[in-house]
N, C-alpha and C positions, 0 to 999 in steps of 0.2 A: 366501567368508564362511561361517562355521559355520551361521548362521541360515538361509542360503539352502538348504543341504542339509537342514536340519530342516524347512523349509517344503515341500520336495519330498517328503520322507518322510510328512509329515502329509497332503499332497494324495493321494499314492498309497494311503495307508491308507483315506482317505475315499472316493476314487473307485473303488478296487478295480482300478485300471489303472495302467500305467506312464505317466509324463508324457512328452509329446512336445515341449513347448516351455515355456520359462521366461523371460518377457520383463519386464524392469523397466519400470515406468511413470514418466512424468516426475515429478520431485519438486515438492512444493507448499510451503506455508508452514509445515510442521511437520517434526518429526524422524521421522515415520513413513515407512516405505518399503513400496511396493506392487509386486507382481509378478503378471502374468497367467500362470496356469499352466493348460495344456491337456493332455488325454489324447485318446484316440480319440473319446470320446463326451461328455466332461465338461469344464467350464471353471469356474475359481474365481479369486478374487483372494487371493494370499497377503500377509499384513500382518506386518511386523516393527515393533514399537513398544517401545522400552526402558522406557517408563513403564507399569509394571504397574497402577497405580491407574487410569490413563486407560483401559487395556484393560478393566478390570473395569467401569468406568462405561459404556463402549460396549456391552459384552455385556448388562448389565442393562437399559439404555435400549432396545436393539434388541428384546429379548424383550418388554419392557413395551409398546412401540409396536405390535409385531406383534399382541399381544393385543387392542389397540384398533383393529385393521385399518388401521393406517397403513402407507404404502408405504416401508419401510426394508429394507435388505439383511438376509437371513438369515445367521446365523453357523453355518457348517457344522461347524467343528471348532476347537478351541483348546487350546493348552498355555500357560497363564498363567505357569508357572514358567520357560518359555523365551521368553516375550514374543512368541509367534507366534499368529496367527489365520488362519482360512480363512473367507472370506465370499463372498456371492453376487456374481457378475460381472454388472454392470449395463451393460456396454458402455463406449463412449468419448464418447457424445454428451451434453453438458451443455446446459442452457438458455442458459448464457453463450455457448457456441459457435454457437447458433442466432440470437443477437442481436447479437454484437459487430461484425459487418461493416456494420450498418445506420447506424452513426455518429449515433445519436439519431433517425433518421427511420424509425420502425417501421411495418411494414405491418399491415394488419388481422389477418392470420394471426398475426403476432408478438405483437400486442397481446392477442389471444385467449390465447396461451400464457402471457403475463405475468399476465393476470387469473386464469387457471386456477390458476397456482402460488400466487397470493395467496389464493385461495379455500381452498387446503389449509392455509395457515398457522394459522388459528384451531383447526383440528382438533388440531394439536400443542399449541398454547398452552392450550386449554380442555379438549377431550376427553382429550388425552394426559396432562393433569395429574391426572386422576382416579386416586386410589389410588397415585400415584407416590411412592415412598420417596425423598425428596430427600436423605436422608443417604447415599445411594449415588452422588450426583453428585460431580463432581470438576472443578476443585480446591476449589470452594466449594459448599455446599448451596444458597446463595441469592446473588442479586446484591445484596450488602449494601455497607456503608461501605467495607469492605476491598477489595471487587471494584472499586468505582469509583476508589478511590485508586490501586489497582494500574494501572488504565488511564491515569489522569492522569499518574502518574509514568513510565509507559512512554513516553508522549508527551514528557514533560519531558527524560528522560535519553537517549532514542534519536532524538529529532527536534529538539526545541527547542534543546538544548545544542549540537547539531551544526550548527544553522542559522546560527550566528554572531550571533544576536540577544541583546543584553544584557538581563538581567531581574533584578529584585529577588526573590531566592528566598523570603524571608519573606512578602512581599506576595503572591507567586504561590501560596504554600501557603495563605494565608488565603482566596484566591479558590477554590482547590480544595476547601477545607472548606465554603465557602458553597454551592457548586453540589452538592456531595455531600449536605449536609444537606437541601437543597431537594428533590432527587430521591428521597430516602428517604421523603418524605411521599406519594409516588405509590403507587397500588395495585399490589402486587407478588405477588399470589396466583395466578400463572399459571406455566406452563412457559415459560422463556425459552430459545429455541433457541440463541442466542448468535451463531452464524455463518450466519444464514439469508440466503443470497445465491444468485445464479444459477449460480455455479460448483459449488454443493453440491446442485444439482437435476439429476438424471440423467433423460434421456428415453429410454425403451426400450419398443418395441412400443406407441407412442402413449400411454404412461402415464408419469406422473411418479414418480420415486423420490427419496428424500431421504437425504443422507449427512452426515457430519461434525457430528453433534449431541452428541458425547461431552463437550463443554464446557458443555452445557446445565445449567440450574439453575432454582430458583424465582426469579421476577422479574416485571417489568412487561410489558405488551403492547407498549408503544411501542418498546422496544429492537429487536425483530426487524423491525418494519416499516421503521424508519429504516435498519437495516442493509441492507435490500433496496433501498429507494428512493434511498439515497445511496451505492450501490455505485460504486466507481471504474470509469471507462471506458465505462459505459453511457450517460452523458450524457442522463439523463432531463431534459426541460425542466420548468420550474416548473409549467406548465399540466398536463403529463402526471402529474407527482408528485401534484398535487391530485386529479386524477381517479382515480388508482390508490389513493390514500389513502381516498377515498370508497368505492371498491369494496371495499377491505379492511374498513372499518368496517361496511359493509352485510353482509359475510360473517360478521363477529364477531357481529352481531345475531341470527344464526340459532342461536347457541349460548348467548349471554348478553346481557342488556340492560346497556349501559354508558352513562354520560354522555359525549356527544361533547365538551362543554365541558371536563369534567374531564380527558378524554384529551388534548385539545389544550393544556391548561395546562402539561403537561410535555413535549410532543412535540418542540419545537425544542431544548430543553436535552438531551434524550436523543440527538437528532441530533448535537449538538455533541460530546457525550461519545464517541459512536461514531466520528465523523470523527477526533477526536484519537487515539483508540485505533488507528485504521487508519494514521494518520501515524506513530505509534510503531512499529507493525509493519513498515511500509514502510522506515523508517529502520533498524530492527534487521536485517531480512532483506536489505536492500539494502546498507547501509554495512558491517555487521559480517560478514554471511555471504556477501557478494559476489554476490547473486542480482539481476542487473540488471533483470529484468522487474518487480521490486517498485519500483525507482526510477522506472520509467516510469509508475507509477500515481500518483506524488506530485502532479503538476500537476492531475490530474483530482480528486483529493481536495481540493486547494487551491480549485479551482473550486466544489466542494460547500461548502467552508468559507465562501467568499464569500457564497454564496446564503443561508447561515444567519445570518451576523453583519452583513451589509451592509444589511439591511432592518429593523433594530431588532427582530428576532424574539426575541432573548434579553433578557428583562425584568430579570433579576437584575443587581445592581451588581457587576461583576467587573472592576475597573479595570485591574489589572496583566495579567490573562489577555487581556483584549480589546486592550490595547496591543500585546502580543506577537503576537496573531493578526492584527491589522491590519497589523503590520510584515511578517509572513510573506506575506500576500496581495499585498504590494507588491514582493516580491523577484523580480526577473526570472529568477533561476536556477530558481525553483520554478514560476513562472507561464508562462514562455516557451513551454513545450510543451503547455499546456492549450488553446491556440488556435493556428491556423495561423500560422507565422512566415515562411513562404516564399510567394513569388508563383509559382504554378505549380510547376515542379520546381526552382526557384532554390535554390542552395546556401546554407545558413546556417552561418557560422563563429562559434562561441562562443569568445570570447577572454577568459581569466581571468588576473588577477594574484593571487598568494596568498603567504602566509608559510609557510615550512617549519616553523614552530612549530605550525602547524595541519595538517590533512589536505590532501592534494592534492585539488582540486575533483573531484567525482564527475560522471561522464557520465550525466545523467538520460535520455538518449535510448535507453539500453540497447545502444549500439554498442560499448561496451567502452573508451571513452576515445579520445584522439588523441595529441597531442604534449605533452611536458612538458620545458621548457627551464629549466635551473638557472642563474640569473643571479648566483650568489654568487661566480663567478670574476672578475667585472668590478669595477672600482673602485666603492666604496660612498660616495656623497655623505652618507649618514647619519652618517658619522664626523666630518664637519666641522660645527662649531657653527652656521654660518649656514644650513645646509641641514636640520638636525635637525627643526625644526617643519614643514618643507615636505614635499611629495610629488612623485612623478614626473610629476605634471600641471603643476607650476609651471615657468614659463619659465626661471628661474635654474637650477633643477635640471637641466632638459633641456639647457641650454647647457653646463653642466659636463660632463654625460655625453657630449655630442656632441664635446667636445674630447678625449676619451680614445680612442686608436686601438683599444684592445681592445673597446670598446663597439661601434664601427662594424663591426668584423670579426664580432663576435658577432651583431649584428642582421642583417648581410648573409647570414651562413650559415644562421641560423634562418629568415629570410625565404625563402631559396632552397628549403629543405626543405619549408616549408609550401606554397610556391607549386606545387611538384610535385603535391601532393595536391589543391590547389584546382583545378588544370587537369584532373587525372585524374578527380576526383569530378564535376566539371561535365560532362565528356564522357560519363561513365557514368550521369548522371542521379541521382547520389546527393545527398542533401539535408542531411547533417549532418557537421560536422567540429568537433572541439574542440582548442583550443591553450591551454596553461597556461604562464605564466611565473612562476617562484618565486624569492624571495630571502629573506634572513633575517627581515626585519620585514614584508615585503609592502607597503612604503610608498614606496620610491624606485625602485630598479632594475627590479623586476618591473612596477611600474605604468608606468614610462617605456616599457619594451619592449612591453607590451601596447598602449599608446596608439599607438606607432609602427607596429606591425603592422597595427592597425586602419586607420590613415591610409593605409598602403601598399596594402592590399587594396582599400580604397574607391576609390583612384585608378585601379586597374588593372582591376577586375572588377565586373561587375553581379551582386553577391551581397548577401545579408543579413549584417550584422555585429551580434553581440550582445556588447558589451564590459562586463565585470563586474570590479570591484576588490573582492575578497572581504574584505580586511582593512579597507580604507577604508570600506566600506559599513556596518561595525559602528558 
């Protein structure tokens, strides 16, 4: 790549030394590419980002925050016309990496780290907002109507429409406008970090450093704290969220007196907006870009969604949106991984029927999928009038299919293939396997095959079976 050579040249000019190593860092949720570049005595991160305006916003905000003594990386060198930057190397340790293995059971030391990070947040929101030129922010100078509608439509197009849930688009749009109008009445005279979460907090030499603020803009206090407290995979309990929120509000009070009642008036609505934005991001990065680790975050986001909408915390009347969200929280394919589905190391086989008019079901475990069997080669009962309104779960349809030699052969051979993996996975202690049966309409043949595989495996093995008919569930 040409930009890699240019990053090396930029580094060597800055360091005054030949580079010794050039190592790409794991990709994240953006189009930016990072490289750790080292010479004999110096180290830096090389950044390639084709979005020039985002680079300009990052450079401006970095310089601004450093003037206010906030811990952000220094920009060592840059060539904006070539979309490359050289920034301070803060190591590999994130706050997220220090917390993730706790599975929600945090030690006293970890809680201290969490609280310390939240103590820093108001410094950015209030102190960092002083004399900040918001016109330099990107892509918007403020978290305004347009910003909220972008987030809501991100959710609609990249998650909701892919979920298989039917909705009235006009009614949903009316709910989007209602919640947007409501949130616009909140106090928005602060710097909104936008992506304040534990993945964007680096820990180096026992100090916190903050990254990925280039999408920041003028906005409300609530957005950043809900971004942190409702982060996926950290599994903060409701009790802990409440305590951490109190700690944050106490930290805010050192910089500015605010009304707690007024703050909480909008708190859960901002939490809802943020969770929907995250679901849109997970859908886009997971479904369209094929980054499986984003899909594994979906069930945790669904759990957070439940905690916001199931306790009547949203006081606005949003009938169509709430109907859709309640439907999402009941879908096994989204919620099955948010809680343990296995007993000990017991294997879970996720069996799906689907229509080839839609997408092949996605593996939310991040294992890359399993088997996909195409049922379109076997006789289709849907072509016969008496079976058209029925499904593969109906006895008459099953009896018809069982009378067809091709169907029995197809089932036996697919069962044999799946069974090899079931035995092997069980012996190796693996816990996840996905099997998909597809046909034209997702109503007869695929449903029948999925049902029969489920029955076959239940008879022979002590495993968990999760059976989902993606078309019928709509």
